[in-house]
NUVEXMI-624586 format. One record per residue (C-alpha): x, y, z negated; residue in one letter. Coordinates in nm, 4 decimals, padded with zeros to 6 digits. Example, Ala and Ser with C-alpha at 12.3 -4.5 7.8 and 13.67 -1.06 7.14 Angstrom:
// residues 2
          u          v          w   r
    01.2300   -00.4500   -00.7800   A
    01.3670   -00.1060   -00.7140   S
// end
This chain:
// residues 163
          u          v          w   r
   -02.4874   -02.0247    01.2858   X
   -02.6307   -01.7024    01.4279   X
   -02.9986   -01.6807    01.5172   X
   -02.9336   -01.4343    01.7970   X
   -02.6934   -01.4104    02.0905   X
   -02.5830   -01.0434    02.0828   X
   -02.7000   -00.6966    01.9873   X
   -02.8206   -00.4378    02.2389   X
   -02.5401   -00.1910    02.3126   X
   -02.7748    00.1081    02.2749   X
   -03.0482    00.0393    02.0165   X
   -02.8620   -00.2455    01.8399   X
   -03.1709   -00.4709    01.8383   X
   -03.1125   -00.8436    01.8452   X
   -03.1045   -01.0299    02.1758   X
   -03.2072   -01.3901    02.0991   X
   -03.0856   -01.6977    02.2814   X
   -03.2642   -01.7967    02.6065   X
   -03.4245   -01.4564    02.6695   X
   -03.3854   -01.1953    02.9438   X
   -03.1392   -00.9116    02.8936   X
   -02.9852   -00.6487    03.1219   X
   -02.6375   -00.5431    03.2281   X
   -02.5265   -00.2362    03.4213   X
   -02.4371   -00.2832    03.7889   X
   -02.1277   -00.0651    03.7524   X
   -01.8315   -00.3016    03.7495   X
   -01.6571   -00.1308    03.4579   X
   -01.9670   -00.1603    03.2399   X
   -02.0242   -00.5285    03.3000   X
   -01.6634   -00.6303    03.2448   X
   -01.6022   -00.8743    02.9617   X
   -01.3854   -00.6180    02.7865   X
   -01.6704   -00.3682    02.7479   X
   -01.9491   -00.6256    02.7486   X
   -02.2433   -00.3834    02.7527   X
   -02.5758   -00.5682    02.7222   X
   -02.9216   -00.4152    02.6906   X
   -03.2454   -00.5534    02.5499   X
   -03.4701   -00.3427    02.7770   X
   -03.4403   -00.1427    03.0988   X
   -03.5053    00.1714    02.8913   X
   -03.1881    00.1031    02.6882   X
   -02.9917    00.0545    03.0093   X
   -03.1383    00.3800    03.1471   X
   -03.0261    00.5656    02.8347   X
   -02.6773    00.4187    02.8762   X
   -02.6769    00.5230    03.2444   X
   -02.7644    00.8815    03.1532   X
   -02.4954    00.8942    02.8829   X
   -02.2236    00.7723    03.1206   X
   -02.3570    00.9779    03.4140   X
   -02.3878    00.6847    03.6551   X
   -02.5276    00.8223    03.9798   X
   -02.5860    00.5047    04.1773   X
   -02.6472    00.2149    03.9440   X
   -02.9139   -00.0376    03.8619   X
   -02.9927   -00.2816    03.5843   X
   -02.9337   -00.6491    03.6528   X
   -03.1539   -00.8914    03.4615   X
   -02.9816   -01.2009    03.3250   X
   -03.0816   -01.4726    03.0822   X
   -02.8906   -01.5226    02.7595   X
   -02.7444   -01.8681    02.6860   X
   -02.9850   -02.1377    02.5673   X
   -02.7973   -02.1877    02.2414   X
   -02.4727   -02.1060    02.0634   X
   -02.2858   -02.3935    02.2282   X
   -02.3612   -02.2503    02.5737   X
   -02.2679   -01.8900    02.4877   X
   -01.9169   -01.9186    02.6343   X
   -02.0516   -02.0021    02.9803   X
   -02.1374   -01.7346    03.2367   X
   -02.5134   -01.6652    03.2350   X
   -02.7216   -01.7427    03.5406   X
   -02.8619   -01.4392    03.7193   X
   -03.2375   -01.4719    03.7380   X
   -03.3404   -01.1377    03.8896   X
   -03.0981   -00.9482    04.1050   X
   -03.1795   -00.5863    04.0276   X
   -03.4198   -00.3383    03.8786   X
   -03.4272   -00.0031    04.0600   X
   -03.3444    00.3106    03.8702   X
   -03.6244    00.5475    03.7893   X
   -03.5644    00.9122    03.8478   X
   -03.2603    00.9689    04.0627   X
   -03.2878    00.8484    04.4213   X
   -02.9760    00.7182    04.5879   X
   -02.8042    00.9343    04.8467   X
   -02.9126    00.7055    05.1295   X
   -03.2783    00.7696    05.0469   X
   -03.3559    00.4111    04.9493   X
   -03.3256    00.2084    04.6343   X
   -03.0038    00.0043    04.6512   X
   -03.1495   -00.3069    04.4915   X
   -03.4311   -00.3713    04.7429   X
   -03.4441   -00.4678    05.1101   X
   -03.6782   -00.2780    05.3454   X
   -03.9464   -00.5437    05.3089   X
   -03.9292   -00.5305    04.9301   X
   -03.7268   -00.8437    04.8598   X
   -03.4594   -00.8092    04.5883   X
   -03.1074   -00.8532    04.7221   X
   -02.7695   -00.9017    04.5660   X
   -02.4779   -00.7340    04.7319   X
   -02.1155   -00.7774    04.6644   X
   -01.8481   -00.5407    04.7875   X
   -01.9063   -00.5005    05.1605   X
   -01.5880   -00.3124    05.2451   X
   -01.2300   -00.4327    05.2535   X
   -01.1052   -00.2732    04.9330   X
   -00.7340   -00.2856    05.0172   X
   -00.7959   -00.1231    05.3580   X
   -01.0098    00.1555    05.2087   X
   -00.7533    00.2234    04.9362   X
   -00.4721    00.2303    05.1918   X
   -00.6666    00.4674    05.4204   X
   -00.7318    00.7111    05.1356   X
   -00.3688    00.6850    05.0231   X
   -00.2446    00.7497    05.3798   X
   -00.4826    01.0392    05.4473   X
   -00.4577    01.2261    05.1185   X
   -00.2129    01.0458    04.8893   X
   -00.5000    00.9815    04.6452   X
   -00.5927    00.6774    04.4396   X
   -00.9341    00.5109    04.4751   X
   -01.1585    00.4061    04.1859   X
   -01.3924    00.1074    04.1863   X
   -01.6931    00.3374    04.1706   X
   -01.5844    00.4841    04.5081   X
   -01.5845    00.1318    04.6521   X
   -01.9293    00.0707    04.4993   X
   -02.0558    00.3970    04.6525   X
   -01.9232    00.2933    04.9947   X
   -02.0983   -00.0426    04.9607   X
   -02.4208    00.1402    04.8782   X
   -02.3799    00.3552    05.1898   X
   -02.3274    00.0422    05.4028   X
   -02.6425   -00.1179    05.2580   X
   -02.8405    00.2037    05.3165   X
   -02.7254    00.2282    05.6775   X
   -02.8097   -00.1379    05.7352   X
   -03.1603   -00.0773    05.6031   X
   -03.2052    00.2199    05.8371   X
   -03.0785    00.0136    06.1307   X
   -03.3172   -00.2728    06.0458   X
   -03.6071   -00.0261    06.0381   X
   -03.5031    00.1185    06.3768   X
   -03.4713   -00.2289    06.5334   X
   -03.8127   -00.3312    06.4015   X
   -03.9645   -00.0068    06.5322   X
   -03.8371   -00.1064    06.8797   X
   -03.9866   -00.4557    06.8356   X
   -03.6471   -00.6272    06.8114   X
   -03.5095   -00.8757    06.5618   X
   -03.1521   -00.7849    06.6566   X
   -02.9807   -00.4836    06.5021   X
   -02.7706   -00.3100    06.7664   X
   -02.5116   -00.0335    06.7620   X
   -02.7701    00.2204    06.8782   X
   -02.9712    00.1515    06.5603   X
   -02.6871    00.2824    06.3451   X
   -02.6764    00.6600    06.3326   X
// end
C-alpha cells in the first residue's frame, strides 16, 4: 500500500494522505483526465506561467484520509488563493469578496446562450476559458456595484450601481 496519495504535477514531491494540496481553477486543468495537483502554491504558480493562464487561482483541497477514501471526491476546505503578480482585468482579485471573505463562484452565465450568441454573431465556437472569463467579469462588476451601493449607504444593489 502506498504511503502517499499522489505526486505534485510540477516538482514531483509526494503529497501524503490527509494533507492540503492545490488544484488550478481552470476547468481543463482540474478535470479528472489531466488531474493536475500541486503540493504548494508556488508549484501551481509555475504551472500557471507555463500554460499562460491569465485569470486563474489555486484552490486548496485536502487529500483523502487514507487509500480506501482516495476514490471519493475531496472536500474543498479553502475556496481560493489569489494569484500573485498579474491582476485580473476587472481590477480585483477574483477569489475574494470586497470585504475580504473568500468566495466560490460557479459559472454565472448561461453557457448555451453565450455560445449561441457568439455562433450567431460571428459563426465562432466558444471555449470554456471564455465562459470562465465572462464569469470573472460578472463577479468583478458585482463587486464594483456592491462598493457603489455601500458608498451610497444602501444594502441594495441597484441598476445605477452597475456601470
